[in-house]
C-alpha atoms as an extended CHARMM CRD file, in Angstrom:
* protein
*
       223  EXT
         1         1  UNK       CA             -7.3140000000        5.6660000000       12.7070000000  PROA      1               0.0000000000
         2         2  UNK       CA             -8.8460000000        7.8910000000       10.0400000000  PROA      2               0.0000000000
         3         3  UNK       CA            -12.3950000000        6.9880000000        9.0500000000  PROA      3               0.0000000000
         4         4  UNK       CA            -14.2130000000        8.7040000000        6.1910000000  PROA      4               0.0000000000
         5         5  UNK       CA            -17.9810000000        8.2590000000        6.1290000000  PROA      5               0.0000000000
         6         6  UNK       CA            -20.2520000000        9.4160000000        3.2850000000  PROA      6               0.0000000000
         7         7  UNK       CA            -17.9200000000       12.3140000000        2.4850000000  PROA      7               0.0000000000
         8         8  UNK       CA            -19.2460000000       14.8740000000        0.0120000000  PROA      8               0.0000000000
         9         9  UNK       CA            -17.6820000000       18.0850000000       -1.2390000000  PROA      9               0.0000000000
        10        10  UNK       CA            -19.5060000000       20.6200000000       -3.3940000000  PROA      10              0.0000000000
        11        11  UNK       CA            -18.2080000000       23.9070000000       -4.7610000000  PROA      11              0.0000000000
        12        12  UNK       CA            -20.2460000000       26.8020000000       -6.0680000000  PROA      12              0.0000000000
        13        13  UNK       CA            -19.1150000000       28.3760000000       -9.3360000000  PROA      13              0.0000000000
        14        14  UNK       CA            -21.1240000000       31.0240000000      -11.1510000000  PROA      14              0.0000000000
        15        15  UNK       CA            -24.1400000000       29.9980000000       -9.1210000000  PROA      15              0.0000000000
        16        16  UNK       CA            -23.8130000000       26.3420000000      -10.1160000000  PROA      16              0.0000000000
        17        17  UNK       CA            -23.0880000000       23.4680000000       -7.7480000000  PROA      17              0.0000000000
        18        18  UNK       CA            -20.1170000000       21.3160000000       -8.7280000000  PROA      18              0.0000000000
        19        19  UNK       CA            -19.9710000000       17.9710000000       -6.9240000000  PROA      19              0.0000000000
        20        20  UNK       CA            -16.2980000000       17.0830000000       -6.5310000000  PROA      20              0.0000000000
        21        21  UNK       CA            -16.5230000000       14.2530000000       -3.9740000000  PROA      21              0.0000000000
        22        22  UNK       CA            -19.5800000000       12.0110000000       -3.7880000000  PROA      22              0.0000000000
        23        23  UNK       CA            -20.2730000000        9.7060000000       -0.8640000000  PROA      23              0.0000000000
        24        24  UNK       CA            -16.7520000000        8.4540000000       -0.1080000000  PROA      24              0.0000000000
        25        25  UNK       CA            -16.2900000000        5.7320000000        2.5190000000  PROA      25              0.0000000000
        26        26  UNK       CA            -12.9420000000        4.2700000000        3.5890000000  PROA      26              0.0000000000
        27        27  UNK       CA            -10.6410000000        4.0090000000        6.5860000000  PROA      27              0.0000000000
        28        28  UNK       CA             -6.9350000000        3.7280000000        7.3000000000  PROA      28              0.0000000000
        29        29  UNK       CA             -5.4700000000        2.4040000000       10.5270000000  PROA      29              0.0000000000
        30        30  UNK       CA             -2.6660000000        4.0810000000       12.4300000000  PROA      30              0.0000000000
        31        31  UNK       CA              0.6950000000        3.3490000000       10.8320000000  PROA      31              0.0000000000
        32        32  UNK       CA             -0.7650000000        2.0840000000        7.5610000000  PROA      32              0.0000000000
        33        33  UNK       CA             -0.2830000000        3.6050000000        4.1130000000  PROA      33              0.0000000000
        34        34  UNK       CA             -2.8130000000        4.5680000000        1.4640000000  PROA      34              0.0000000000
        35        35  UNK       CA             -2.4490000000        5.5470000000       -2.1770000000  PROA      35              0.0000000000
        36        36  UNK       CA             -5.1360000000        7.6820000000       -3.8140000000  PROA      36              0.0000000000
        37        37  UNK       CA             -5.0170000000        7.3560000000       -7.5980000000  PROA      37              0.0000000000
        38        38  UNK       CA             -7.0480000000        8.7270000000      -10.4770000000  PROA      38              0.0000000000
        39        39  UNK       CA             -6.9100000000       11.0440000000      -13.4600000000  PROA      39              0.0000000000
        40        40  UNK       CA             -6.6590000000       14.8120000000      -13.1360000000  PROA      40              0.0000000000
        41        41  UNK       CA             -9.9350000000       16.3260000000      -12.0090000000  PROA      41              0.0000000000
        42        42  UNK       CA            -11.1310000000       13.1930000000      -10.2170000000  PROA      42              0.0000000000
        43        43  UNK       CA            -11.0700000000       14.8730000000       -6.7950000000  PROA      43              0.0000000000
        44        44  UNK       CA             -7.7530000000       13.5710000000       -5.4220000000  PROA      44              0.0000000000
        45        45  UNK       CA             -6.3170000000       16.9100000000       -4.3120000000  PROA      45              0.0000000000
        46        46  UNK       CA             -9.6560000000       17.9950000000       -2.8430000000  PROA      46              0.0000000000
        47        47  UNK       CA             -9.7140000000       14.7970000000       -0.7950000000  PROA      47              0.0000000000
        48        48  UNK       CA             -6.2010000000       15.2560000000        0.5320000000  PROA      48              0.0000000000
        49        49  UNK       CA             -6.9320000000       18.8780000000        1.4540000000  PROA      49              0.0000000000
        50        50  UNK       CA             -9.9050000000       17.6870000000        3.4980000000  PROA      50              0.0000000000
        51        51  UNK       CA             -7.8650000000       14.8950000000        5.1210000000  PROA      51              0.0000000000
        52        52  UNK       CA             -5.3140000000       17.5580000000        6.0020000000  PROA      52              0.0000000000
        53        53  UNK       CA             -8.0860000000       19.7610000000        7.4670000000  PROA      53              0.0000000000
        54        54  UNK       CA             -7.1610000000       22.5300000000        5.0220000000  PROA      54              0.0000000000
        55        55  UNK       CA            -10.7130000000       22.3850000000        3.6680000000  PROA      55              0.0000000000
        56        56  UNK       CA            -14.0470000000       21.3160000000        5.1710000000  PROA      56              0.0000000000
        57        57  UNK       CA            -16.4090000000       18.6650000000        3.8270000000  PROA      57              0.0000000000
        58        58  UNK       CA            -19.7990000000       19.8300000000        2.6020000000  PROA      58              0.0000000000
        59        59  UNK       CA            -21.3800000000       16.8440000000        4.3400000000  PROA      59              0.0000000000
        60        60  UNK       CA            -20.3460000000       13.5170000000        5.8300000000  PROA      60              0.0000000000
        61        61  UNK       CA            -17.7050000000       12.9710000000        8.4750000000  PROA      61              0.0000000000
        62        62  UNK       CA            -13.9490000000       12.5640000000        8.7330000000  PROA      62              0.0000000000
        63        63  UNK       CA            -13.0350000000       10.9940000000       12.0660000000  PROA      63              0.0000000000
        64        64  UNK       CA             -9.5490000000       11.0500000000       13.5650000000  PROA      64              0.0000000000
        65        65  UNK       CA             -9.4100000000        8.4290000000       16.3310000000  PROA      65              0.0000000000
        66        66  UNK       CA            -13.1860000000        8.6090000000       16.4870000000  PROA      66              0.0000000000
        67        67  UNK       CA            -13.3800000000       12.4140000000       16.7310000000  PROA      67              0.0000000000
        68        68  UNK       CA            -14.9700000000       14.6800000000       14.1280000000  PROA      68              0.0000000000
        69        69  UNK       CA            -12.4120000000       17.4920000000       14.2470000000  PROA      69              0.0000000000
        70        70  UNK       CA            -14.4500000000       19.6110000000       11.8400000000  PROA      70              0.0000000000
        71        71  UNK       CA            -16.8470000000       20.3560000000       14.6880000000  PROA      71              0.0000000000
        72        72  UNK       CA            -14.0330000000       22.2070000000       16.4540000000  PROA      72              0.0000000000
        73        73  UNK       CA            -13.4680000000       25.9870000000       16.2460000000  PROA      73              0.0000000000
        74        74  UNK       CA            -10.8510000000       27.0100000000       13.6730000000  PROA      74              0.0000000000
        75        75  UNK       CA             -8.1600000000       27.8050000000       16.2410000000  PROA      75              0.0000000000
        76        76  UNK       CA             -8.3560000000       24.3330000000       17.7610000000  PROA      76              0.0000000000
        77        77  UNK       CA             -8.4930000000       22.7260000000       14.3200000000  PROA      77              0.0000000000
        78        78  UNK       CA             -5.4100000000       24.6800000000       13.2480000000  PROA      78              0.0000000000
        79        79  UNK       CA             -3.5410000000       23.5250000000       16.3610000000  PROA      79              0.0000000000
        80        80  UNK       CA             -4.5050000000       19.9180000000       15.5970000000  PROA      80              0.0000000000
        81        81  UNK       CA             -3.2660000000       20.2880000000       12.0170000000  PROA      81              0.0000000000
        82        82  UNK       CA              0.0600000000       21.7630000000       13.1200000000  PROA      82              0.0000000000
        83        83  UNK       CA              0.6490000000       19.0900000000       15.7380000000  PROA      83              0.0000000000
        84        84  UNK       CA             -0.5710000000       15.9610000000       13.9710000000  PROA      84              0.0000000000
        85        85  UNK       CA             -0.1920000000       16.4080000000       10.2090000000  PROA      85              0.0000000000
        86        86  UNK       CA              2.7920000000       16.9330000000        7.9240000000  PROA      86              0.0000000000
        87        87  UNK       CA              2.4590000000       17.9400000000        4.2650000000  PROA      87              0.0000000000
        88        88  UNK       CA              4.6380000000       17.2540000000        1.2180000000  PROA      88              0.0000000000
        89        89  UNK       CA              3.4790000000       18.6900000000       -2.0930000000  PROA      89              0.0000000000
        90        90  UNK       CA              4.5790000000       18.2730000000       -5.7060000000  PROA      90              0.0000000000
        91        91  UNK       CA              6.0200000000       21.7780000000       -5.5710000000  PROA      91              0.0000000000
        92        92  UNK       CA              8.2570000000       21.8900000000       -2.5140000000  PROA      92              0.0000000000
        93        93  UNK       CA              7.6970000000       25.5980000000       -1.7120000000  PROA      93              0.0000000000
        94        94  UNK       CA             11.0870000000       26.0530000000       -0.0580000000  PROA      94              0.0000000000
        95        95  UNK       CA             12.1110000000       29.5840000000        0.8460000000  PROA      95              0.0000000000
        96        96  UNK       CA             14.8970000000       30.4660000000       -1.6270000000  PROA      96              0.0000000000
        97        97  UNK       CA             16.7620000000       32.8330000000        0.7040000000  PROA      97              0.0000000000
        98        98  UNK       CA             17.2610000000       30.1550000000        3.3850000000  PROA      98              0.0000000000
        99        99  UNK       CA             19.4590000000       27.0780000000        3.2460000000  PROA      99              0.0000000000
       100       100  UNK       CA             18.2900000000       23.4850000000        3.6950000000  PROA      100             0.0000000000
       101       101  UNK       CA             18.8380000000       23.5210000000        7.4480000000  PROA      101             0.0000000000
       102       102  UNK       CA             16.9880000000       26.8170000000        7.9150000000  PROA      102             0.0000000000
       103       103  UNK       CA             14.0710000000       25.6940000000        5.7300000000  PROA      103             0.0000000000
       104       104  UNK       CA             13.7630000000       22.5070000000        7.7620000000  PROA      104             0.0000000000
       105       105  UNK       CA             13.9060000000       24.3940000000       11.0660000000  PROA      105             0.0000000000
       106       106  UNK       CA             11.1820000000       26.8600000000       10.0810000000  PROA      106             0.0000000000
       107       107  UNK       CA              8.0590000000       24.9970000000       11.3480000000  PROA      107             0.0000000000
       108       108  UNK       CA              9.7380000000       24.3580000000       14.7070000000  PROA      108             0.0000000000
       109       109  UNK       CA             10.7610000000       28.0030000000       15.0820000000  PROA      109             0.0000000000
       110       110  UNK       CA              7.2090000000       29.0920000000       14.2370000000  PROA      110             0.0000000000
       111       111  UNK       CA              6.0320000000       26.7220000000       17.0010000000  PROA      111             0.0000000000
       112       112  UNK       CA              8.4930000000       28.5760000000       19.2840000000  PROA      112             0.0000000000
       113       113  UNK       CA             10.7950000000       25.6200000000       19.7680000000  PROA      113             0.0000000000
       114       114  UNK       CA             14.1520000000       26.9770000000       20.9370000000  PROA      114             0.0000000000
       115       115  UNK       CA             16.6470000000       27.5860000000       18.1430000000  PROA      115             0.0000000000
       116       116  UNK       CA             19.2130000000       25.0440000000       19.4690000000  PROA      116             0.0000000000
       117       117  UNK       CA             16.5310000000       22.3480000000       19.7560000000  PROA      117             0.0000000000
       118       118  UNK       CA             15.0930000000       23.1740000000       16.3140000000  PROA      118             0.0000000000
       119       119  UNK       CA             18.5840000000       22.9600000000       14.8530000000  PROA      119             0.0000000000
       120       120  UNK       CA             19.2390000000       19.6180000000       16.5500000000  PROA      120             0.0000000000
       121       121  UNK       CA             15.9910000000       18.1430000000       15.2230000000  PROA      121             0.0000000000
       122       122  UNK       CA             16.5610000000       19.5340000000       11.7140000000  PROA      122             0.0000000000
       123       123  UNK       CA             20.1070000000       18.1850000000       11.5130000000  PROA      123             0.0000000000
       124       124  UNK       CA             18.9420000000       14.7360000000       12.6230000000  PROA      124             0.0000000000
       125       125  UNK       CA             16.1470000000       14.5920000000       10.0330000000  PROA      125             0.0000000000
       126       126  UNK       CA             18.3120000000       15.9070000000        7.2080000000  PROA      126             0.0000000000
       127       127  UNK       CA             20.8440000000       13.2070000000        8.0070000000  PROA      127             0.0000000000
       128       128  UNK       CA             18.0450000000       10.6200000000        7.8960000000  PROA      128             0.0000000000
       129       129  UNK       CA             17.0410000000       11.6750000000        4.3900000000  PROA      129             0.0000000000
       130       130  UNK       CA             20.6420000000       11.6940000000        3.1750000000  PROA      130             0.0000000000
       131       131  UNK       CA             21.3530000000       15.4240000000        3.1560000000  PROA      131             0.0000000000
       132       132  UNK       CA             23.8770000000       15.6340000000        5.9600000000  PROA      132             0.0000000000
       133       133  UNK       CA             26.4510000000       17.1820000000        3.6480000000  PROA      133             0.0000000000
       134       134  UNK       CA             24.0230000000       19.6200000000        1.9560000000  PROA      134             0.0000000000
       135       135  UNK       CA             22.5710000000       21.4520000000        4.9560000000  PROA      135             0.0000000000
       136       136  UNK       CA             24.1490000000       24.8100000000        4.1860000000  PROA      136             0.0000000000
       137       137  UNK       CA             23.0560000000       24.8220000000        0.5250000000  PROA      137             0.0000000000
       138       138  UNK       CA             20.1680000000       26.9980000000       -0.5910000000  PROA      138             0.0000000000
       139       139  UNK       CA             17.3740000000       25.5270000000       -2.7480000000  PROA      139             0.0000000000
       140       140  UNK       CA             18.8850000000       26.9490000000       -5.9400000000  PROA      140             0.0000000000
       141       141  UNK       CA             22.0350000000       24.9360000000       -5.2330000000  PROA      141             0.0000000000
       142       142  UNK       CA             20.1410000000       21.6530000000       -4.7690000000  PROA      142             0.0000000000
       143       143  UNK       CA             18.7470000000       19.2080000000       -7.3250000000  PROA      143             0.0000000000
       144       144  UNK       CA             15.0050000000       18.6300000000       -7.6120000000  PROA      144             0.0000000000
       145       145  UNK       CA             15.2650000000       15.4220000000       -5.6110000000  PROA      145             0.0000000000
       146       146  UNK       CA             17.3340000000       17.1000000000       -2.9210000000  PROA      146             0.0000000000
       147       147  UNK       CA             14.8000000000       19.9200000000       -2.6590000000  PROA      147             0.0000000000
       148       148  UNK       CA             12.0130000000       17.3720000000       -2.2400000000  PROA      148             0.0000000000
       149       149  UNK       CA             13.9930000000       15.6510000000        0.5090000000  PROA      149             0.0000000000
       150       150  UNK       CA             14.2870000000       18.9930000000        2.3040000000  PROA      150             0.0000000000
       151       151  UNK       CA             10.5200000000       19.3680000000        1.9670000000  PROA      151             0.0000000000
       152       152  UNK       CA             10.0520000000       15.9210000000        3.5280000000  PROA      152             0.0000000000
       153       153  UNK       CA             12.4310000000       16.8090000000        6.3650000000  PROA      153             0.0000000000
       154       154  UNK       CA             10.5270000000       20.0540000000        6.9530000000  PROA      154             0.0000000000
       155       155  UNK       CA              7.2510000000       18.1170000000        7.1110000000  PROA      155             0.0000000000
       156       156  UNK       CA              8.7010000000       15.7510000000        9.7190000000  PROA      156             0.0000000000
       157       157  UNK       CA             10.4340000000       18.1290000000       12.0990000000  PROA      157             0.0000000000
       158       158  UNK       CA              7.3930000000       18.4250000000       14.3800000000  PROA      158             0.0000000000
       159       159  UNK       CA              7.0360000000       14.6210000000       14.4220000000  PROA      159             0.0000000000
       160       160  UNK       CA              3.5440000000       14.3810000000       12.8890000000  PROA      160             0.0000000000
       161       161  UNK       CA              1.4460000000       11.2520000000       13.2130000000  PROA      161             0.0000000000
       162       162  UNK       CA              0.1040000000       11.6180000000        9.6680000000  PROA      162             0.0000000000
       163       163  UNK       CA              2.0630000000       12.4890000000        6.5180000000  PROA      163             0.0000000000
       164       164  UNK       CA              0.1110000000       13.6280000000        3.4530000000  PROA      164             0.0000000000
       165       165  UNK       CA              1.9820000000       13.7040000000        0.1560000000  PROA      165             0.0000000000
       166       166  UNK       CA              0.4040000000       15.1380000000       -3.0020000000  PROA      166             0.0000000000
       167       167  UNK       CA              2.2810000000       13.8850000000       -6.0900000000  PROA      167             0.0000000000
       168       168  UNK       CA              5.6390000000       13.8290000000       -4.2370000000  PROA      168             0.0000000000
       169       169  UNK       CA              7.4520000000       12.3280000000       -7.2450000000  PROA      169             0.0000000000
       170       170  UNK       CA              5.4680000000       14.1660000000       -9.9270000000  PROA      170             0.0000000000
       171       171  UNK       CA              8.2320000000       16.5600000000      -11.0090000000  PROA      171             0.0000000000
       172       172  UNK       CA             11.1380000000       14.1280000000      -10.6710000000  PROA      172             0.0000000000
       173       173  UNK       CA             12.9050000000       11.8230000000      -13.0830000000  PROA      173             0.0000000000
       174       174  UNK       CA             12.4500000000        8.0790000000      -12.5730000000  PROA      174             0.0000000000
       175       175  UNK       CA             15.6720000000        7.4470000000      -10.6470000000  PROA      175             0.0000000000
       176       176  UNK       CA             15.1530000000       10.3960000000       -8.3000000000  PROA      176             0.0000000000
       177       177  UNK       CA             11.4930000000        9.4830000000       -7.8550000000  PROA      177             0.0000000000
       178       178  UNK       CA             12.5170000000        6.0140000000       -6.6910000000  PROA      178             0.0000000000
       179       179  UNK       CA             14.7720000000        7.5680000000       -4.0380000000  PROA      179             0.0000000000
       180       180  UNK       CA             11.9010000000        9.7020000000       -2.7200000000  PROA      180             0.0000000000
       181       181  UNK       CA              9.6520000000        6.6440000000       -2.8410000000  PROA      181             0.0000000000
       182       182  UNK       CA             12.1300000000        4.7060000000       -0.6830000000  PROA      182             0.0000000000
       183       183  UNK       CA             12.3190000000        7.5230000000        1.8610000000  PROA      183             0.0000000000
       184       184  UNK       CA              8.5210000000        7.6370000000        2.2210000000  PROA      184             0.0000000000
       185       185  UNK       CA              8.2120000000        3.8630000000        2.5550000000  PROA      185             0.0000000000
       186       186  UNK       CA             10.9970000000        3.7480000000        5.1340000000  PROA      186             0.0000000000
       187       187  UNK       CA              9.4320000000        6.5360000000        7.1940000000  PROA      187             0.0000000000
       188       188  UNK       CA              6.1050000000        4.7320000000        7.1770000000  PROA      188             0.0000000000
       189       189  UNK       CA              7.6540000000        1.4520000000        8.3100000000  PROA      189             0.0000000000
       190       190  UNK       CA             10.2350000000        2.6840000000       10.8240000000  PROA      190             0.0000000000
       191       191  UNK       CA              8.3930000000        5.6120000000       12.4060000000  PROA      191             0.0000000000
       192       192  UNK       CA              4.8560000000        4.1880000000       12.0540000000  PROA      192             0.0000000000
       193       193  UNK       CA              3.7280000000        7.4230000000       10.4390000000  PROA      193             0.0000000000
       194       194  UNK       CA              0.3430000000        7.0440000000        8.7640000000  PROA      194             0.0000000000
       195       195  UNK       CA              1.1230000000        7.8180000000        5.1120000000  PROA      195             0.0000000000
       196       196  UNK       CA             -1.4220000000        8.9900000000        2.5370000000  PROA      196             0.0000000000
       197       197  UNK       CA             -0.1190000000        9.6240000000       -0.9690000000  PROA      197             0.0000000000
       198       198  UNK       CA             -1.8880000000       11.0920000000       -3.9930000000  PROA      198             0.0000000000
       199       199  UNK       CA              0.0450000000        9.8030000000       -6.9680000000  PROA      199             0.0000000000
       200       200  UNK       CA              0.0930000000        8.8600000000      -10.6370000000  PROA      200             0.0000000000
       201       201  UNK       CA              3.1880000000        6.7620000000       -9.8790000000  PROA      201             0.0000000000
       202       202  UNK       CA              2.0410000000        3.1320000000      -10.1380000000  PROA      202             0.0000000000
       203       203  UNK       CA              5.2280000000        1.8420000000       -8.5200000000  PROA      203             0.0000000000
       204       204  UNK       CA              4.6760000000        3.9950000000       -5.4360000000  PROA      204             0.0000000000
       205       205  UNK       CA              0.9440000000        3.2520000000       -5.2890000000  PROA      205             0.0000000000
       206       206  UNK       CA              1.5210000000       -0.4980000000       -5.3710000000  PROA      206             0.0000000000
       207       207  UNK       CA              3.7790000000       -0.2910000000       -2.3240000000  PROA      207             0.0000000000
       208       208  UNK       CA              1.0730000000        1.2210000000       -0.1340000000  PROA      208             0.0000000000
       209       209  UNK       CA             -0.8900000000       -1.1150000000        2.1410000000  PROA      209             0.0000000000
       210       210  UNK       CA             -4.1380000000        0.1670000000        0.5740000000  PROA      210             0.0000000000
       211       211  UNK       CA             -5.1520000000        1.7850000000       -2.7020000000  PROA      211             0.0000000000
       212       212  UNK       CA             -8.3120000000        3.6110000000       -3.6580000000  PROA      212             0.0000000000
       213       213  UNK       CA             -9.1350000000        4.9980000000       -7.0660000000  PROA      213             0.0000000000
       214       214  UNK       CA            -11.2030000000        8.1140000000       -7.6560000000  PROA      214             0.0000000000
       215       215  UNK       CA            -13.2700000000        8.6010000000      -10.7710000000  PROA      215             0.0000000000
       216       216  UNK       CA            -15.7470000000       11.4560000000      -11.1550000000  PROA      216             0.0000000000
       217       217  UNK       CA            -15.6040000000       12.0320000000       -7.4090000000  PROA      217             0.0000000000
       218       218  UNK       CA            -16.4290000000        8.4530000000       -6.4470000000  PROA      218             0.0000000000
       219       219  UNK       CA            -14.3150000000        5.5440000000       -5.2700000000  PROA      219             0.0000000000
       220       220  UNK       CA            -13.8080000000        2.6860000000       -7.6880000000  PROA      220             0.0000000000
       221       221  UNK       CA            -11.9330000000       -0.5780000000       -7.1700000000  PROA      221             0.0000000000
       222       222  UNK       CA            -10.5300000000       -1.7230000000      -10.4820000000  PROA      222             0.0000000000
       223       223  UNK       CA            -12.4730000000       -2.1960000000      -13.6800000000  PROA      223             0.0000000000
């Protein structure tokens, strides 16, 4: 369970306070899915960075299974992030000198998982996302959709409980976007991964179990 209570985020720019998130309240149960929608500048990416513990709230609480992890020291918070949360971004950030298998293995190797075990896990996940025959191809030899599937596989190799996706179909054509959409939905349903997606894609948003809209840093529910 993730519970957000009176969440506020303020940035300082040129001595001025800029309120980006204003008093957000919502929750998502384990294994559910949530779409966060809104126009550019509404605070969506800031919210997902806080949910991913990449940034801290200015005030309010974000509880993971009832625990305010932002009270923890940074080392413990970083360990929590690495163990519990997977990230997929609009720009896949694959390492161009490594092939799909090596890119997928990378988080496990950094965690000091043995190379044979990391390879086994990476091969299994790449097969799940339909890239069993593309493992030895480097990013430059893959289509945009294939690169995004590698990014999803990389996010899953450490078996996170929460998957955060920021505009995962934003740079893809409609047909390819639908394929990525199906992969995310399937992962949510079959692996019970809690899925939170920031998206402008109405089709994807409508398939989430919950939707919240952000406007001027506040939650709105329809017009």
